[in-house]
C-alpha positions in Angstrom: 0.0 0.0 0.0 1.4 3.4 -0.9 0.5 7.0 -0.8 1.8 8.4 -4.0 1.6 12.0 -2.8 4.4 11.0 -0.3 6.4 8.4 -2.2 6.9 9.9 -5.6 7.8 7.7 -8.7 6.8 7.7 -12.3 4.2 6.2 -14.6 4.5 6.1 -18.4 7.5 8.4 -18.2 5.5 11.1 -16.4 6.8 12.0 -12.9 4.6 11.5 -9.9 5.0 14.7 -7.8 4.7 15.2 -4.1 1.9 17.3 -2.6 1.6 20.6 -4.4 -0.1 23.3 -2.4 0.8 26.2 -4.7 -1.0 27.4 -7.8 0.2 25.6 -10.9 -0.8 27.1 -14.2 0.4 23.9 -16.0 -1.6 21.5 -13.9 -4.5 21.1 -16.3 -2.0 20.2 -19.1 -0.3 17.8 -16.8 -3.5 16.0 -15.9 -4.4 15.6 -19.6 -1.0 14.0 -20.1 -1.8 11.5 -17.3 -5.2 11.0 -18.9 -3.5 9.9 -22.1 -1.4 7.4 -20.1 -4.6 6.0 -18.5 -6.3 5.8 -21.9 -3.5 3.7 -23.4 -3.6 1.4 -20.3 -7.4 1.0 -20.6 -7.0 0.1 -24.3 -4.5 -2.6 -23.5 -6.7 -4.0 -20.7 -9.7 -4.0 -23.0 -7.8 -6.0 -25.6 -6.8 -8.5 -22.9 -10.5 -8.8 -21.8 -11.8 -9.0 -25.3 -14.4 -6.3 -24.6 -14.6 -2.6 -23.6 -14.1 -2.1 -19.9 -16.9 -0.5 -18.0 -17.3 1.9 -15.1 -19.9 2.8 -12.5 -19.8 6.0 -10.4 -22.2 6.1 -7.4 -22.7 9.4 -5.7 -23.7 10.0 -2.1 -24.7 13.3 -0.6 -25.1 16.9 -1.8 -25.2 18.7 -5.1 -21.5 19.6 -4.8 -20.8 15.9 -4.8 -23.1 15.4 -7.8 -21.2 18.0 -9.7 -17.9 16.4 -8.7 -19.1 13.1 -10.0 -19.9 14.6 -13.4 -16.2 15.5 -13.6 -15.2 12.0 -12.5 -17.5 10.5 -15.1 -16.1 12.8 -17.8 -12.5 11.7 -17.0 -13.3 8.0 -17.0 -15.1 8.3 -20.4 -12.2 10.1 -21.9 -9.9 7.4 -20.5 -11.8 4.9 -22.6 -14.1 3.3 -20.1 -17.8 2.7 -21.0 -20.5 3.9 -18.6 -22.6 1.4 -16.8 -25.3 1.6 -14.1 -24.2 -1.8 -12.6 -21.8 -2.2 -9.8 -20.6 -5.3 -11.7 -18.5 -2.9 -13.8 -14.8 -3.1 -14.2 -14.2 0.1 -12.3 -16.5 1.1 -9.4 -16.1 4.5 -7.7 -18.0 5.7 -4.7 -18.1 9.5 -4.2 -18.9 9.5 -0.5 -20.7 11.8 1.9 -20.0 12.0 5.6 -22.5 14.5 6.9 -24.1 11.7 9.0 -22.6 8.7 10.6 -25.1 6.3 8.8 -23.7 7.6 5.5 -20.4 6.0 6.5 -22.1 2.7 7.5 -23.9 2.5 4.1 -20.5 2.7 2.3 -19.0 0.0 4.5 -21.9 -2.3 3.9 -21.7 -1.9 0.1 -18.0 -2.5 0.1 -18.6 -6.0 1.3 -20.7 -6.6 -1.8 -18.1 -5.2 -4.1 -15.5 -7.5 -2.6 -17.5 -10.5 -3.7 -17.9 -9.1 -7.2 -14.2 -8.3 -7.4 -13.3 -12.0 -6.7 -15.3 -12.9 -9.8 -13.8 -10.3 -12.1 -9.9 -10.1 -12.4 -10.2 -6.7 -14.2 -12.3 -5.0 -11.5 -10.9 -2.0 -9.6 -12.5 -0.1 -6.7 -12.0 3.5 -5.7 -13.3 5.7 -3.0 -13.3 9.5 -2.9 -15.2 12.4 -1.3 -15.8 13.8 2.1 -15.8 10.5 4.0 -12.2 9.9 2.9 -11.0 13.1 4.6 -11.4 11.4 8.0 -8.2 9.7 9.1 -10.0 7.0 11.1 -12.0 6.1 8.0 -8.9 5.6 5.8 -7.3 3.5 8.6 -10.4 1.3 8.7 -10.4 0.8 5.0 -6.7 -0.1 4.9 -7.2 -2.6 7.7 -10.6 -4.1 6.8 -11.1 -3.5 3.1 -7.6 -4.0 1.7 -9.1 -5.0 -1.7 -9.9 -1.2 -2.4 -7.4 0.0 -5.1 -7.6 3.8 -4.8 -8.5 6.3 -2.0 -8.5 10.1 -2.5 -10.3 13.0 -0.9 -12.0 16.3 -1.7 -9.1 18.7 -2.2 -7.3 16.9 -5.0 -10.2 15.7 -7.2 -8.6 17.4 -10.1 -5.7 14.9 -9.8 -8.0 12.0 -10.7 -6.3 11.4 -14.1 -3.0 11.1 -12.4 -4.3 8.8 -9.7 -6.1 6.7 -12.3 -3.0 6.2 -14.3 -1.0 5.2 -11.2 -3.7 2.8 -10.0 -3.9 1.0 -13.4 -0.1 0.5 -13.3 0.0 -0.7 -9.7 -1.1 -3.8 -7.8 -1.1 -2.0 -4.4 -3.6 0.3 -2.7 -3.0 4.0 -3.5 -3.9 6.6 -1.0 -3.7 10.3 -1.8 -5.3 12.5 0.9 -4.6 16.2 1.4 -5.5 18.2 4.5 -6.3 21.3 2.4 -5.3 23.2 -0.7 -5.5 26.6 -2.2 -5.4 25.2 -5.7 -8.3 25.3 -8.2 -7.7 23.6 -11.5 -10.0 24.3 -14.4 -11.1 22.8 -17.7 -10.9 19.1 -17.1 -13.4 16.7 -18.8 -17.0 16.7 -17.6 -20.1 14.6 -18.5 -23.3 16.4 -17.5 -26.3 14.5 -16.4 -28.6 17.0 -18.3 -27.6 18.6 -21.6 -29.8 21.6 -20.9 -28.8 22.5 -17.3 -25.6 22.3 -15.3 -24.1 23.0 -11.9 -21.2 25.4 -11.8 -18.8 25.5 -8.8 -18.1 29.1 -7.8 -16.3 28.3 -4.6 -15.1 25.4 -2.4 -14.9 24.8 1.3 -16.7 26.5 4.3 -15.7 28.9 7.0 -18.8 28.7 9.2 -18.1 25.8 11.6 -21.7 25.2 12.7 -21.3 23.1 15.8 -23.2 20.1 14.4 -21.5 20.0 10.9 -18.4 18.1 9.8 -18.2 19.8 6.3 -15.6 22.5 7.1 -13.3 19.8 8.4 -13.6 17.6 5.3 -14.1 20.3 2.6 -11.6 22.8 4.0 -11.6 26.5 4.2 -13.4 28.7 1.7 -11.7 29.5 -1.6 -13.5 31.2 -4.5 -12.9 30.8 -8.2 -12.0 33.9 -10.2 -15.1 35.5 -11.8 -13.6 35.4 -15.3 -13.1 31.6 -15.0 -16.7 31.2 -13.9 -18.1 33.3 -16.7 -15.9 31.5 -19.3 -17.2 28.1 -18.1 -20.8 29.3 -18.3 -20.3 30.7 -21.8 -19.0 27.3 -22.9 -21.9 25.6 -21.3 -24.4 27.9 -23.0 -22.7 27.3 -26.4 -23.2 23.6 -25.7 -26.9 23.9 -25.2 -27.3 24.7 -21.5 -30.2 27.0 -20.6 -30.0 27.0 -16.8 -27.0 27.0 -14.4 -26.9 26.3 -10.7 -24.1 28.2 -9.0 -22.8 26.0 -6.2 -21.0 26.6 -2.9 -21.3 25.6 0.7 -22.2 29.3 1.3 -22.5 31.2 -1.9 -23.3 34.4 0.0 -19.7 34.6 1.1 -18.3 34.2 -2.4 -15.4 36.4 -3.4 -14.0 37.2 0.0 -10.8 35.2 -0.5 -10.0 36.6 -4.0 -7.0 39.0 -4.4 -9.6 41.5 -5.6 -12.8 40.7 -3.6 -16.1 40.5 -5.5 -19.5 40.2 -3.9 -21.8 37.4 -4.8 -24.4 39.9 -6.0 -21.8 41.4 -8.4 -21.0 38.0 -9.7 -24.7 37.3 -10.4 -24.9 40.5 -12.4 -22.0 39.3 -14.5 -23.5 35.9 -15.0 -26.8 37.5 -16.1 -24.9 39.2 -19.0 -24.1 35.8 -20.6 -26.1 35.8 -23.9 -28.3 32.8 -24.4 -28.5 31.8 -20.7 -32.2 31.7 -19.6 -32.1 30.8 -15.9 -29.8 31.3 -12.9 -30.1 29.4 -9.7 -27.8 29.1 -6.7 -27.4 27.2 -3.4 -26.7 27.2 -0.5 -27.4 30.7 0.9 -26.5 31.3 4.6 -28.8 33.8 6.3 -25.9 35.5 8.1 -24.3 36.7 4.9 -27.4 37.4 2.8 -27.0 41.1 1.8 -29.4 43.8 0.8 -27.4 44.1 -2.4 -28.2 40.5 -3.2 -31.9 41.0 -2.6 -31.9 44.1 -4.9 -30.0 42.2 -7.7 -32.5 39.3 -7.5 -35.5 41.6 -7.5 -34.5 43.4 -10.7 -33.2 40.3 -12.5 -34.9 38.8 -15.5 -32.9 35.5 -15.2 -32.3 34.7 -11.5 -35.1 32.3 -10.5 -37.5 33.3 -7.8 -36.4 30.6 -5.4 -34.2 31.0 -2.3 -33.1 28.1 -0.1 -32.6 29.8 3.2 -31.7 27.2 5.9 -33.2 28.0 9.3 -32.1 24.9 11.2 -34.0 26.0 14.4 -36.4 28.8 15.3 -35.0 29.1 18.8 -32.5 31.9 19.2 -30.9 30.0 22.1 -30.4 26.9 20.0 -29.2 28.9 17.0 -26.4 30.3 19.3 -25.5 26.8 20.4 -25.4 25.8 16.7 -23.0 28.7 16.0 -25.3 29.9 13.2 -24.6 33.6 14.0 -28.1 34.9 13.5 -31.2 34.8 15.7 -34.9 34.3 15.1 -35.5 38.1 14.9 -32.7 38.6 12.3 -34.0 35.7 10.3 -37.6 36.9 10.2 -36.5 40.4 9.3 -34.5 38.9 6.4 -37.6 37.0 5.2 -39.7 40.2 5.4 -37.1 42.1 3.2 -37.0 39.3 0.7 -40.8 39.0 0.4 -41.2 42.8 0.2 -38.8 42.9 -2.8 -40.1 39.7 -4.4 -43.7 38.8 -3.4 -43.7 35.8 -5.7 -40.5 34.2 -4.4 -40.5 30.6 -3.2 -38.7 30.0 0.1 -37.4 26.6 1.1 -35.3 25.7 4.2 -33.5 23.0 6.3 -34.7 22.2 9.8 -33.0 20.1 12.5 -35.1 18.5 15.3 -33.6 17.3 18.6 -30.4 19.3 18.7 -28.7 18.7 22.2 -30.5 20.7 24.9 -33.6 21.4 22.8 -36.6 21.9 25.1 -40.2 21.8 24.2 -40.2 25.6 24.3 -37.3 25.7 21.8 -39.1 23.4 19.5 -42.3 25.5 19.7 -40.2 28.4 18.5 -39.3 26.4 15.4 -43.0 25.6 14.8 -43.8 29.3 15.2 -41.2 30.4 12.5 -42.3 27.7 10.1 -45.9 28.8 10.4 -45.0 32.5 10.1 -42.7 32.1 7.1 -44.8 29.6 5.1 -42.1 27.7 3.2 -43.0 26.0 0.0 -41.2 23.0 1.3 -38.6 22.2 4.0 -36.0 19.5 4.4 -36.5 18.2 7.9 -33.8 16.2 9.7 -33.6 14.4 13.0 -30.3 15.6 14.7 -27.6 13.0 14.2 -24.6 13.0 16.5 -21.6 13.5 14.3 -18.2 12.4 15.7 -15.7 15.2 15.4 -18.1 18.1 15.8 -18.6 20.2 19.0 -22.2 19.2 19.2 -21.4 15.5 19.6 -19.7 16.2 23.0 -22.6 18.4 24.3 -24.6 17.1 27.2 -28.4 16.8 27.4 -28.9 14.8 24.2 -32.6 14.7 23.6 -34.3 11.2 24.0 -35.1 9.4 20.8 -38.8 9.1 21.6 -39.1 12.9 22.2 -37.3 13.7 19.0 -39.5 11.4 17.0 -42.7 12.9 18.4 -41.4 16.4 17.6 -40.3 15.5 14.1 -43.8 14.1 13.3 -45.4 17.3 14.5 -43.0 19.5 12.5 -43.4 17.4 9.4 -47.2 17.7 9.6 -47.0 21.5 9.8 -44.4 21.7 7.0 -46.7 19.7 4.7 -49.8 21.7 5.7 -48.1 25.1 5.1 -46.4 23.9 2.0 -49.7 22.9 0.4 -51.1 26.3 1.3 -48.2 28.2 -0.1 -47.7 26.1 -3.3 -51.3 26.5 -4.3 -51.0 30.2 -4.8 -50.0 29.7 -8.4 -53.1 27.6 -9.2 -54.8 28.8 -12.4 -51.9 30.8 -13.7 -49.7 30.4 -16.7 -46.1 29.6 -15.9 -42.8 29.2 -17.8 -41.6 25.6 -17.3 -38.2 24.1 -18.2 -39.0 20.5 -19.3 -36.6 18.1 -17.6 -37.7 14.5 -18.2 -40.5 12.0 -18.9 -42.8 12.0 -15.8 -43.2 9.0 -13.5 -46.6 10.2 -12.6 -48.4 8.8 -15.6 -48.1 7.7 -19.2 -47.7 10.6 -21.7 -46.7 13.1 -19.1 -43.6 15.3 -18.9 -42.0 16.8 -15.8 -40.7 20.4 -15.7 -39.7 23.0 -13.2 -41.0 26.5 -12.6 -38.7 29.4 -11.8 -39.9 28.9 -8.2 -38.5 25.4 -8.3 -41.9 23.8 -8.1 -42.5 20.7 -10.2 -45.2 20.6 -12.9 -46.4 17.4 -14.7 -48.3 17.9 -18.0 -49.1 16.0 -21.2 -46.5 16.3 -23.9 -44.0 14.7 -26.3 -40.5 13.9 -25.1 -39.1 16.1 -27.9 -40.0 19.0 -25.5 -37.3 17.9 -23.0 -34.8 20.7 -22.6 -37.2 23.4 -23.9 -39.0 26.1 -22.0 -42.8 26.0 -22.5 -45.8 27.8 -21.1 -48.1 25.6 -18.9 -51.4 26.5 -17.3 -51.5 25.1 -13.8 -54.8 23.2 -13.5 -54.4 21.2 -10.3 -52.2 21.6 -7.2 -51.2 18.3 -5.6 -49.3 19.8 -2.6 -45.7 20.0 -3.8 -46.4 19.7 -7.5 -48.9 20.8 -10.1 -50.8 19.1 -12.9 -51.0 21.4 -16.0 -51.7 21.8 -19.6 -49.3 23.2 -22.2 -50.5 26.4 -23.7 
């Protein structure tokens, strides 16, 4: 077992370098050279197997991970592998999440299944990457208990995947390449988008917030923003390739630009993105309430392209619990923010995240959450039962709430979220709305599924040739969190 970032060496005449924390303008070129080495090796192995080698990428977790996986898929396709949905493929890669402990347990459970498959397929290779791999105890467990894994890498050096792939294909030992952090952002590597007409675009990486329940800053590292010109250049290329809608991605997009040599606000970046000719819709996530500026609200309100949807995580309605969570806003500040947003954009759709059962949460604290949910009226909310996460300050807090109490509160919250969501969503009933058609619907034969600017789903009769196009749909029935409509 070797860690190539520490050992050095060479593959195909290309040197394997030690950890590189500095900016390297030649890194993209260097990774394409490794990609060519990998491609030749995959060709050779395919000839030996008498068939084209296949790959399967399984993604756990957030939209950041989903976007990362599109890059991993693009690299594997360019290396000569053929995409498969089956874990019986010749190369299986798990892009992992570690927000909750049970996410780790799921990966361990599936690795046992992969081991059985690998014993039947001499060409099979297994790789693990993503947030879970940034935890030292996880890597040690995999080395000890899952020695059949071929490659392990983390979140900071994903751009090195061509290099790691080439090294893995030339080695019969486990390769581990984990970085504690980086300031490097490498652009323009291959990507395979899930949808031809919409795409995520990373505008920043990492997080500086350190909420007491969250492991993300420890595994994703400190915030670092991409240069605005690089972001605009990527979006222009996407639009030229048929993309109509982009989702700007970051752990906290509202703090975009603070780490740049010449700081740029997120609102200013949005104004630049809006100037891209041919782009129809702009979305973004996630938006931390503590950093949401008046400037951003004004830019959204006057924009013709920024979607009228804002995901604004609350987590708790109790100011006391919010302080324990290290959220750096209170209930009053949050409600004032909602009032400003609604005053500027009455038609906006607000969604949120909520945690039930944070350590020390009393019935009074929980009732404050119910109060805010009822007052704000979210279109929908993602509700979570607090999960003790090792390595976070909250995990060591006393007064953990009993499971039966948490479950009872969760059920009450979910009922209110659904009731208020149905009420709020129905406000568009009977109106005509612009809908971006995304796919064939699973709600009935002959139906398509599209999404309004407010991020609400609409199912309506139509031909699949409309997928990727924007159409006008009259909303005839509201089914709670989605509509049934008719194309105009």
